[in-house]
N, CA, C and O of each residue as an XYZ file, in Angstrom:
452
protein
N      30.871    105.916     88.667
C      32.015    104.458     88.266
C      33.115    104.324     88.207
O      33.639    105.063     87.374
N      33.964    103.497     88.888
C      35.481    103.530     88.974
C      35.875    102.269     88.795
O      35.784    101.370     89.631
N      36.467    102.160     87.337
C      37.225    100.588     87.195
C      38.298    100.561     88.035
O      39.004    101.503     88.397
N      38.384     99.067     88.398
C      39.161     98.510     89.196
C      39.990     97.143     88.593
O      39.454     96.254     87.931
N      41.106     97.181     88.897
C      42.055     95.921     88.459
C      41.805     94.734     89.504
O      41.852     93.530     89.250
N      41.581     95.220     90.494
C      41.085     94.074     91.523
C      40.192     94.566     92.894
O      40.425     95.036     94.008
N      38.859     94.093     91.967
C      37.514     94.651     92.942
C      37.653     94.421     94.447
O      37.414     95.344     95.226
N      37.980     93.385     94.815
C      38.375     92.910     96.225
C      38.960     94.151     97.232
O      38.610     94.770     98.236
N      40.014     94.089     96.337
C      41.302     95.129     97.285
C      40.658     96.625     97.107
O      40.745     97.292     98.138
N      40.012     97.301     95.968
C      39.261     98.277     95.863
C      38.421     98.425     96.874
O      38.429     99.434     97.579
N      37.434     97.212     97.081
C      36.140     97.467     98.050
C      36.816     97.604     99.350
O      36.378     98.429    100.152
N      38.045     96.732     99.698
C      38.618     97.014    100.880
C      39.177     98.532    101.247
O      39.073     99.045    102.361
N      39.596     98.953    100.454
C      40.313    100.411    100.228
C      39.180    101.086    100.744
O      39.278    101.527    101.889
N      37.988    101.273    100.042
C      37.035    102.502    100.004
C      36.097    101.839    101.337
O      35.288    102.663    101.763
N      36.078    100.731    101.930
C      35.143    100.347    102.896
C      36.079    100.522    104.426
O      35.687    100.858    105.543
N      37.398    100.156    103.957
C      38.130    100.236    105.489
C      39.069    101.318    105.874
O      39.331    101.621    107.039
N      39.691    102.031    104.523
C      40.388    102.995    104.611
C      39.412    104.523    104.412
O      39.922    105.527    104.909
N      38.420    104.642    103.897
C      37.669    105.933    103.851
C      36.221    105.395    104.545
O      35.311    106.197    104.754
N      36.117    104.189    104.827
C      35.032    104.005    106.019
C      33.901    104.255    105.263
O      32.914    104.533    105.944
N      33.698    104.237    103.757
C      32.422    104.063    103.189
C      31.215    102.590    103.348
O      31.464    101.384    103.358
N      30.465    103.009    103.409
C      29.405    101.477    103.547
C      28.888    100.988    102.221
O      28.412    101.722    101.354
N      29.020     99.707    102.143
C      28.327     99.521    100.872
C      27.173     99.326    101.032
O      26.695     98.765    102.018
N      26.355     99.905     99.774
C      24.969     99.797     99.409
C      24.679     98.643     98.943
O      23.872     98.054     99.662
N      25.036     98.020     97.945
C      24.574     96.680     97.287
C      26.158     95.963     96.733
O      27.166     96.578     96.385
N      25.994     94.851     96.784
C      27.543     93.918     96.387
C      26.895     92.929     95.280
O      26.117     92.008     95.524
N      27.430     93.355     93.892
C      27.173     92.177     92.928
C      28.612     91.517     92.428
O      28.947     91.274     91.268
N      29.264     91.329     93.492
C      30.805     90.538     93.107
C      30.545     89.074     92.450
O      29.755     88.175     92.737
N      31.291     89.178     91.701
C      32.472     89.802     91.404
C      32.295     90.601     90.470
O      33.302     90.605     89.763
N      31.373     91.420     90.029
C      31.276     92.368     88.925
C      31.352     93.497     89.267
O      32.232     94.172     88.732
N      30.474     94.128     90.272
C      30.398     95.361     90.680
C      30.020     95.649     92.335
O      29.449     94.683     92.842
N      30.173     96.462     92.985
C      29.796     97.091     94.323
C      29.417     98.604     94.348
O      30.218     99.387     93.837
N      28.491     98.991     94.791
C      28.080    100.189     94.991
C      28.209    100.612     96.673
O      27.776     99.904     97.583
N      28.733    101.605     96.808
C      29.018    102.661     98.086
C      27.848    103.634     98.271
O      27.398    104.161     97.254
N      27.470    103.840     99.105
C      26.402    104.813     99.626
C      27.462    106.008    100.021
O      28.491    105.812    100.668
N      26.994    107.370     99.481
C      27.703    108.415     99.641
C      26.446    109.267    100.281
O      26.485    110.457    100.593
N      25.639    108.626    100.367
C      24.579    109.656    100.993
C      23.786    110.727    100.261
O      24.198    110.933     99.120
N      22.919    111.335    100.583
C      21.858    112.276     99.780
C      21.697    111.727     98.203
O      21.719    112.364     97.149
N      21.525    110.268     98.463
C      20.952    109.503     97.131
C      22.031    109.298     95.973
O      21.775    108.883     94.842
N      23.326    109.679     96.480
C      24.676    109.538     95.243
C      25.473    108.123     96.163
O      25.612    107.773     97.335
N      25.758    107.754     95.122
C      26.735    106.378     95.232
C      27.581    106.347     94.347
O      27.410    106.889     93.255
N      29.009    105.475     94.795
C      30.103    105.142     93.984
C      29.964    103.945     93.717
O      29.707    103.220     94.678
N      30.061    103.391     92.540
C      30.354    102.200     91.885
C      31.529    101.494     91.496
O      32.164    102.057     90.605
N      31.964    100.488     91.887
C      33.336    100.001     91.742
C      33.255     98.892     90.740
O      32.806     97.856     91.230
N      33.584     98.820     89.398
C      33.529     97.834     88.422
C      34.810     97.214     88.454
O      35.838     97.842     88.710
N      34.767     95.787     88.157
C      36.104     95.348     87.562
C      36.463     95.492     86.233
O      35.611     95.714     85.373
N      37.639     95.387     85.981
C      38.302     95.760     84.474
C      37.571     94.606     83.741
O      37.341     93.439     84.058
N      37.310     95.300     82.725
C      36.815     94.133     81.344
C      37.736     94.566     80.210
O      38.618     95.420     80.135
N      37.303     93.815     79.484
C      37.779     93.844     77.707
C      37.597     95.740     77.624
O      38.424     96.602     77.327
N      36.463     95.816     77.940
C      35.476     97.034     77.467
C      35.905     97.897     78.561
O      35.791     99.075     78.221
N      36.379     97.751     79.807
C      36.219     98.865     80.676
C      37.562     98.908     81.399
O      37.861     98.075     82.254
N      38.457    100.031     80.982
C      40.170    100.022     81.490
C      40.152    100.794     82.618
O      39.193    101.491     82.949
N      41.407    100.672     83.356
C      41.733    101.467     84.599
C      42.440    102.731     84.045
O      43.329    102.665     83.196
N      42.095    103.599     84.450
C      42.670    105.080     83.846
C      43.028    106.258     85.004
O      42.404    107.309     85.148
N      44.161    105.823     85.768
C      44.257    106.835     86.820
C      44.499    108.123     86.225
O      45.082    108.210     85.144
N      44.113    109.072     86.825
C      44.657    110.411     86.411
C      43.089    110.776     85.554
O      42.961    111.990     85.391
N      42.301    110.216     85.181
C      40.871    110.542     84.605
C      39.751    111.192     85.715
O      38.712    111.746     85.354
N      40.023    111.077     86.652
C      39.037    111.803     87.750
C      40.015    111.738     89.008
O      41.085    111.132     89.077
N      39.472    112.407     89.857
C      39.986    112.613     91.164
C      38.782    113.004     92.157
O      38.198    114.087     92.200
N      38.517    111.685     93.065
C      37.755    111.618     94.427
C      37.954    112.712     95.396
O      39.066    113.127     95.722
N      36.775    113.184     95.865
C      37.171    113.750     96.920
C      36.107    113.370     98.295
O      34.921    113.063     98.174
N      36.869    113.480     99.614
C      36.234    113.113    100.679
C      36.716    113.994    101.621
O      37.854    114.455    101.703
N      35.622    114.222    102.429
C      35.927    115.521    104.060
C      35.973    114.379    105.204
O      35.138    113.494    105.392
N      36.930    114.579    105.778
C      37.395    113.806    106.927
C      37.397    114.917    108.189
O      37.318    116.130    107.994
N      37.477    114.444    109.202
C      37.441    115.357    110.521
C      38.670    115.934    110.548
O      38.708    117.165    110.543
N      40.013    115.115    110.587
C      41.156    115.548    110.865
C      42.125    115.075    109.782
O      42.379    113.870    109.792
N      42.705    115.834    108.850
C      43.153    115.130    107.608
C      45.046    114.802    108.314
O      45.641    113.784    107.961
N      45.518    115.536    109.002
C      46.702    115.053    109.626
C      46.636    113.602    110.062
O      47.483    112.796    109.678
N      45.368    113.175    111.077
C      45.421    112.198    111.507
C      45.015    111.179    110.810
O      45.385    110.053    111.139
N      44.105    111.390    109.622
C      43.682    110.451    108.450
C      44.896    109.902    107.929
O      45.218    108.714    107.927
N      45.718    111.152    107.364
C      46.855    110.608    106.935
C      47.901    109.541    107.232
O      48.438    108.641    106.586
N      47.984    110.125    108.777
C      48.845    109.230    109.483
C      48.333    107.610    109.536
O      49.053    106.618    109.639
N      47.042    107.661    109.445
C      46.353    106.187    110.101
C      46.415    105.471    108.499
O      46.736    104.298    108.310
N      46.055    106.395    107.466
C      46.197    105.690    106.053
C      47.612    105.157    105.762
O      47.729    104.061    105.213
N      48.714    105.898    106.114
C      50.299    105.711    105.964
C      50.287    104.286    106.719
O      50.873    103.390    106.111
N      49.656    103.920    108.060
C      50.225    102.929    108.612
C      49.416    101.606    107.931
O      49.834    100.465    108.131
N      48.365    101.840    107.210
C      47.896    100.784    106.591
C      48.441    100.753    105.176
O      47.723    100.183    104.355
N      49.842    101.382    104.652
C      50.483    101.372    103.685
C      49.610    102.022    102.384
O      49.722    101.579    101.241
N      48.913    102.904    102.673
C      48.284    103.447    101.856
C      49.437    104.487    101.056
O      50.227    105.042    101.820
N      49.592    104.801     99.497
C      50.628    105.496     99.274
C      49.859    107.187     99.547
O      48.664    107.451     99.680
N      50.926    108.023     99.560
C      50.497    109.348    100.156
C      51.106    110.454     98.650
O      52.267    110.837     98.507
N      49.998    110.740     97.758
C      50.673    111.704     96.858
C      50.959    113.131     97.391
O      51.848    113.781     96.841
N      50.340    113.605     98.316
C      50.529    114.813     98.727
C      50.121    114.695    100.170
O      49.063    114.267    100.631
N      51.401    115.260    100.908
C      51.102    115.501    102.529
C      49.811    116.453    102.638
O      49.313    117.122    101.733
N      49.434    116.355    103.857
C      48.671    117.323    104.467
C      49.520    119.011    104.305
O      50.664    119.328    104.631
N      48.440    119.819    103.689
C      48.902    121.307    103.637
C      47.818    121.893    103.745
O      46.726    121.374    103.510
N      48.057    123.369    104.219
C      46.959    124.497    104.415
C      46.452    125.002    102.919
O      47.214    125.240    101.982
N      45.261    125.095    102.896
C      44.648    125.973    101.732
C      43.370    126.941    102.253
O      42.750    126.809    103.308
N      43.168    127.912    101.246
C      42.141    128.791    101.721
C      40.787    128.219    102.378
O      40.145    128.834    103.230
N      40.367    126.675    101.748
C      39.361    126.144    102.339
C      39.640    125.293    103.633
O      38.783    124.837    104.389
N      40.713    125.196    103.717
C      41.125    124.318    105.136
C      42.451    123.261    104.850
O      43.343    123.706    104.128
N      42.570    122.151    105.291
C      43.578    121.098    105.466
C      43.273    120.190    104.365
O      42.165    119.664    104.263
N      44.340    119.966    103.437
C      44.112    118.885    102.352
C      45.377    118.205    102.108
O      46.500    118.709    102.115
N      45.008    116.842    101.864
C      46.056    115.898    101.649
C      45.460    115.252    100.395
O      44.343    115.550     99.972
N      46.282    114.336     99.815
C      46.009    113.313     98.522
C      46.595    112.352     98.557
O      47.826    112.356     98.511
N      45.715    111.002     98.669
C      46.108    109.884     99.033
C      46.156    108.926     97.176
O      45.977    109.423     96.064
N      46.337    108.072     97.403
C      46.058    106.995     96.110
C      45.264    105.867     96.598
O      45.291    105.400     97.737
N      44.468    105.437     95.487
C      43.554    104.218     96.031
C      44.551    103.007     95.597
O      45.759    103.202     95.465
N      44.004    101.873     95.409
C      44.985    100.514     94.992
C      45.227    100.779     93.432
O      46.229    100.313     92.888
N      44.374    101.470     92.789
C      44.555    101.401     91.179
C      45.750    102.796     90.659
O      46.348    102.928     89.592
N      45.755    103.574     91.757
C      46.517    104.882     91.693
C      45.538    106.086     91.226
O      45.948    107.208     90.932
N      44.487    105.774     91.208
C      43.891    107.174     91.198
C      43.633    108.073     92.530
O      43.246    107.492     93.544
N      43.857    109.599     92.548
C      43.853    110.397     93.314
C      42.780    110.438     94.354
O      41.611    110.493     93.971
N      42.990    110.423     95.325
C      41.701    110.613     96.364
C      42.114    111.757     97.410
O      43.064    111.622     98.182
N      41.251    112.964     97.351
C      41.693    114.086     98.007
C      40.638    114.112     99.190
O      39.413    114.144     99.074
N      41.359    114.094    100.310
C      40.840    114.284    101.593
C      41.024    115.711    102.191
O      42.126    116.251    102.101
N      39.927    116.372    102.830
C      39.901    117.530    103.363
C      39.335    118.037    104.568
O      38.117    117.890    104.668
N      39.938    118.608    105.520
C      38.959    119.225    106.587
C      39.006    120.554    106.285
O      40.076    121.138    106.115
N      37.487    121.307    106.169
C      37.389    122.402    106.141
C      37.425    123.041    107.359
O      36.997    122.529    108.393
N      38.178    124.717    107.243
C      38.227    125.514    108.358
C      36.738    125.774    108.611
O      36.305    125.688    109.760
N      36.078    126.035    107.764
C      34.664    126.709    108.393
C      33.634    125.510    107.580
O      33.938    124.776    106.640
N      32.585    125.599    108.176
C      31.579    124.617    107.819
C      30.801    125.275    106.437
O      30.292    126.387    106.293
N      30.924    124.112    105.469
C      30.330    124.614    103.967
C      28.926    124.481    104.137
O      28.427    123.769    105.008
N      28.237    125.203    103.262
C      26.630    124.910    103.386
C      26.485    124.417    101.796
O      25.391    124.065    101.356
């Protein structure tokens, strides 16, 4: 579960930038995205009891081409925390979601099992 200050804006980011598919929508309260293999990501709107806390977690997603993904995200106005760089596992970058949560994107050099 990820707490969002603006559920619609966050929905659009995860759907349009990260290309996640909506599993179920219970707007204006929460939205679930299908991550595959029975996993999902829930976005919940901020409430008196649920606070937005960037830095409390970092999401990670695999993309085909990190450099192309970051270039496309930049055109959409997405803040880039870390430009693409090479790592022992592949090419990595870190972008920001609308509330400032870091989102890592990686293109693996070798297929992970």
